[in-house]
C-alpha positions as CSV (number, residue, x, y, z in Angstrom):
1,M,4.0,14.2,-2.4
2,K,1.4,14.1,-4.8
3,P,-1.9,12.0,-4.0
4,K,-1.8,9.0,-6.0
5,I,-5.4,7.9,-7.4
6,L,-6.6,4.7,-8.9
7,I,-9.3,4.9,-11.6
8,I,-11.2,1.4,-12.0
9,E,-13.3,1.9,-15.2
10,D,-14.1,0.1,-18.3
11,E,-14.8,2.9,-20.6
12,K,-11.3,4.0,-22.0
13,D,-12.9,7.4,-23.1
14,I,-14.0,8.2,-19.5
15,V,-10.5,7.0,-18.1
16,E,-8.6,9.1,-20.7
17,L,-10.5,12.1,-19.5
18,I,-10.1,11.7,-16.0
19,V,-6.8,11.0,-16.3
20,Y,-5.9,14.2,-18.3
21,N,-8.2,16.4,-15.9
22,L,-6.4,14.5,-12.5
23,T,-2.9,15.0,-14.0
24,K,-3.6,18.6,-14.8
25,E,-4.4,19.1,-11.1
26,G,-1.1,17.8,-10.3
27,F,-2.4,14.2,-9.2
28,T,-0.6,11.0,-9.8
29,V,-2.9,8.7,-11.7
30,D,-3.1,4.9,-12.3
31,F,-6.0,3.2,-13.7
32,A,-7.5,-0.7,-14.4
33,Y,-10.1,-1.5,-16.7
34,N,-11.8,-4.4,-14.7
35,G,-12.3,-5.3,-11.0
36,E,-9.8,-8.1,-11.0
37,E,-6.6,-5.8,-12.3
38,G,-8.2,-3.1,-10.0
39,L,-7.9,-5.3,-7.0
40,T,-4.5,-6.8,-7.9
41,K,-3.2,-2.9,-8.3
42,I,-4.7,-1.9,-5.1
43,R,-3.1,-4.8,-2.9
44,N,0.2,-4.1,-4.6
45,G,0.2,-0.4,-4.6
46,D,-0.3,2.5,-2.2
47,Y,-3.0,4.8,-3.3
48,D,-4.7,7.7,-1.7
49,L,-8.1,7.4,-3.4
50,I,-10.0,5.2,-5.7
51,L,-12.4,6.2,-8.1
52,L,-14.6,3.1,-8.8
53,D,-17.4,2.4,-11.6
54,I,-19.9,-0.1,-10.5
55,M,-20.7,-2.0,-13.8
56,L,-17.3,-3.5,-14.3
57,P,-16.6,-6.8,-16.0
58,G,-15.8,-9.5,-13.8
59,I,-15.8,-8.3,-10.0
60,G,-18.2,-5.4,-10.0
61,G,-17.8,-2.0,-8.2
62,F,-20.4,-2.9,-5.2
63,E,-18.6,-6.4,-4.8
64,L,-15.0,-5.1,-5.1
65,C,-15.9,-2.1,-2.5
66,K,-17.3,-4.9,-0.1
67,M,-13.9,-6.6,-0.4
68,L,-11.7,-3.6,0.4
69,R,-13.9,-2.7,3.4
70,E,-13.3,-6.2,5.0
71,E,-9.6,-6.3,4.2
72,A,-7.8,-4.4,7.3
73,D,-4.7,-3.2,5.3
74,L,-6.9,-1.8,2.5
75,A,-10.2,-0.8,4.4
76,D,-9.0,2.8,5.1
77,I,-8.5,3.9,1.6
78,P,-11.2,6.3,0.2
79,I,-13.7,5.1,-2.4
80,I,-15.6,7.4,-4.7
81,F,-18.4,5.8,-6.8
82,L,-18.2,7.0,-10.2
83,T,-21.4,5.5,-12.2
84,A,-24.3,5.7,-14.5
85,R,-26.4,4.1,-11.8
86,T,-28.7,7.0,-10.7
87,L,-31.3,5.2,-8.5
88,E,-31.4,6.5,-4.8
89,S,-31.3,2.6,-3.7
90,D,-27.8,2.5,-5.4
91,K,-26.4,5.4,-4.0
92,I,-27.6,4.2,-0.5
93,L,-26.2,0.7,-1.0
94,G,-23.1,2.6,-2.3
95,F,-22.6,4.5,1.2
96,E,-23.8,1.5,3.3
97,L,-20.8,-0.5,1.8
98,G,-18.4,2.3,2.9
99,A,-17.9,4.6,-0.1
100,D,-16.9,8.1,0.9
101,D,-18.9,9.9,-2.2
102,Y,-20.8,8.9,-5.1
103,I,-21.0,10.9,-8.3
104,T,-23.2,9.8,-11.4
105,K,-22.6,10.2,-15.0
106,P,-22.3,12.5,-17.1
107,F,-20.3,14.3,-14.6
108,S,-18.3,17.9,-14.6
109,P,-14.6,17.2,-14.7
110,R,-14.0,20.4,-12.4
111,E,-16.9,19.1,-9.8
112,L,-15.0,15.7,-9.8
113,V,-11.9,17.3,-9.0
114,A,-13.4,19.4,-6.2
115,R,-15.0,16.2,-4.7
116,I,-12.0,14.3,-4.6
117,K,-10.1,17.2,-2.9
118,A,-12.7,17.3,-0.5
119,V,-12.5,13.5,0.3
120,L,-9.0,13.9,0.5
121,R,-8.9,16.6,3.2
122,R,-11.2,14.6,5.4
123,T,-9.1,11.5,5.0
124,R,-5.7,11.8,4.1
125,P,-4.1,13.6,7.2
126,E,-4.6,10.4,9.1
127,K,-3.1,8.4,6.2
128,V,-0.1,10.9,6.4
129,K,0.5,9.9,9.7
130,K,0.9,6.2,8.9
131,E,4.6,5.3,8.9
132,V,5.2,3.0,5.9
133,I,8.6,1.8,4.6
134,K,8.6,0.5,1.1
135,V,11.9,-1.3,-0.6
136,K,10.8,-2.7,-4.2
137,N,8.0,-5.1,-3.5
138,L,8.7,-5.1,0.3
139,L,6.1,-3.2,2.2
140,I,6.8,-2.6,6.0
141,D,3.8,-1.1,7.9
142,K,5.4,0.3,11.4
143,D,2.2,1.4,12.9
144,R,0.5,-1.8,12.4
145,C,3.6,-4.1,12.9
146,K,2.8,-5.9,9.5
147,V,5.1,-7.0,6.6
148,K,4.0,-7.6,3.0
149,V,6.0,-9.0,0.2
150,N,4.4,-8.8,-3.3
151,G,1.0,-8.0,-1.8
152,K,1.2,-11.1,0.4
153,S,1.4,-10.8,4.0
154,V,4.3,-12.3,6.2
155,E,4.1,-13.5,9.6
156,L,7.4,-12.3,11.5
157,S,8.3,-12.6,15.3
158,A,8.5,-9.2,17.1
159,T,12.6,-9.3,17.0
160,E,12.6,-10.2,13.4
161,F,10.2,-7.1,12.8
162,K,12.5,-4.7,14.7
163,I,15.6,-6.1,12.7
164,L,13.9,-5.6,9.5
165,C,12.6,-2.0,10.4
166,F,16.2,-1.2,11.6
167,L,17.7,-2.4,8.4
168,A,15.2,-0.6,6.2
169,E,15.4,2.5,8.0
170,H,19.2,2.5,7.4
171,K,18.8,1.3,3.9
172,G,22.0,1.3,2.0
173,R,24.2,1.4,5.3
174,V,26.0,-1.8,6.3
175,C,24.7,-2.3,10.0
176,S,27.0,-4.6,12.3
177,R,25.7,-7.3,14.6
178,Q,26.2,-5.2,17.7
179,E,24.6,-2.2,16.2
180,L,21.5,-4.5,15.5
181,I,21.7,-5.9,19.0
182,D,21.6,-2.6,20.6
183,A,18.7,-1.3,18.4
184,V,16.7,-4.5,19.2
185,W,17.5,-5.4,22.7
186,G,18.7,-1.7,24.0
187,G,21.6,-3.1,25.7
188,D,19.6,-5.3,27.8
189,G,21.9,-8.3,28.8
190,Y,24.4,-10.2,27.1
191,I,23.0,-11.2,23.6
192,N,25.3,-13.3,21.5
193,P,26.3,-11.9,18.4
194,R,25.6,-14.9,16.2
195,T,22.0,-14.7,17.5
196,I,21.6,-12.0,14.8
197,D,22.6,-14.6,12.2
198,V,19.7,-16.9,13.3
199,H,16.9,-14.1,12.8
200,I,18.7,-12.9,9.7
201,K,18.5,-16.6,8.1
202,R,14.6,-16.7,9.4
203,L,13.6,-13.5,8.0
204,R,15.3,-14.4,4.4
205,M,13.2,-17.6,4.6
206,Q,10.0,-15.2,5.1
207,I,10.7,-12.5,2.9
208,E,13.2,-13.5,0.0
209,D,12.4,-15.5,-3.1
210,D,15.6,-17.2,-2.8
211,P,17.1,-17.1,0.5
212,T,20.6,-18.5,-0.7
213,R,20.6,-15.7,-3.1
214,P,18.8,-12.7,-1.1
215,A,17.5,-9.3,-2.5
216,Y,16.6,-7.4,0.4
217,I,19.1,-8.5,3.2
218,K,22.4,-9.0,2.1
219,T,25.4,-9.8,4.2
220,K,28.9,-7.6,4.0
221,R,31.3,-10.4,5.0
222,G,33.0,-9.2,7.8
223,F,31.1,-6.2,8.8
224,G,27.2,-7.2,8.9
225,Y,24.0,-6.8,7.0
226,Y,22.4,-4.2,4.8
227,I,19.2,-4.0,2.7
228,P,20.5,-2.2,-0.9
229,D,19.6,1.4,-1.4
230,D,18.1,0.7,-4.9
231,E,14.5,0.9,-5.7
């Protein structure tokens, strides 16, 4: 899978230059022109690296970096500052806030690509190991046992989380109540099949915009439950 990079930079000419060079190198590239837009995209996306200007309208680069490093779900995303600020004190502050590299303008596109690749070599292997399932705007992080819908965290019980994971892993296939019971409880004693219905109802209350017209967990009457196999 191509590494996905987010550029947060308010100068459109620079954005176009970077997009051209990174796309040519095989990266998937997205961009935002201010800190607020960048933060929204980061919370709703799945980026491998962020190129971040410091002097941005609204939320500045230093502030945004600090915010990301304080959010558990986003703290591991590599950040490279790309800025016209050349003072040593600015570089030191950038690294103290958690930046992985600091590049000053004007810059060489070839050097920028090389340094991006170097940061990804250091950081991406850990990211690849993470087991994340994405269905539309539903994000399931199996390693951290966390779920997000439309960028917002959802609190599920352990049983609800296991049911959701099983359905997501078998997306597009109808799973019977007994199949879900075997997957979640492992045949440990007798579990009333209607127990699944109760948990599904709770799940829908948590993840669906309208639980009466579910978009994620659907019912195949007489057979079981499924998550549609469409993005």
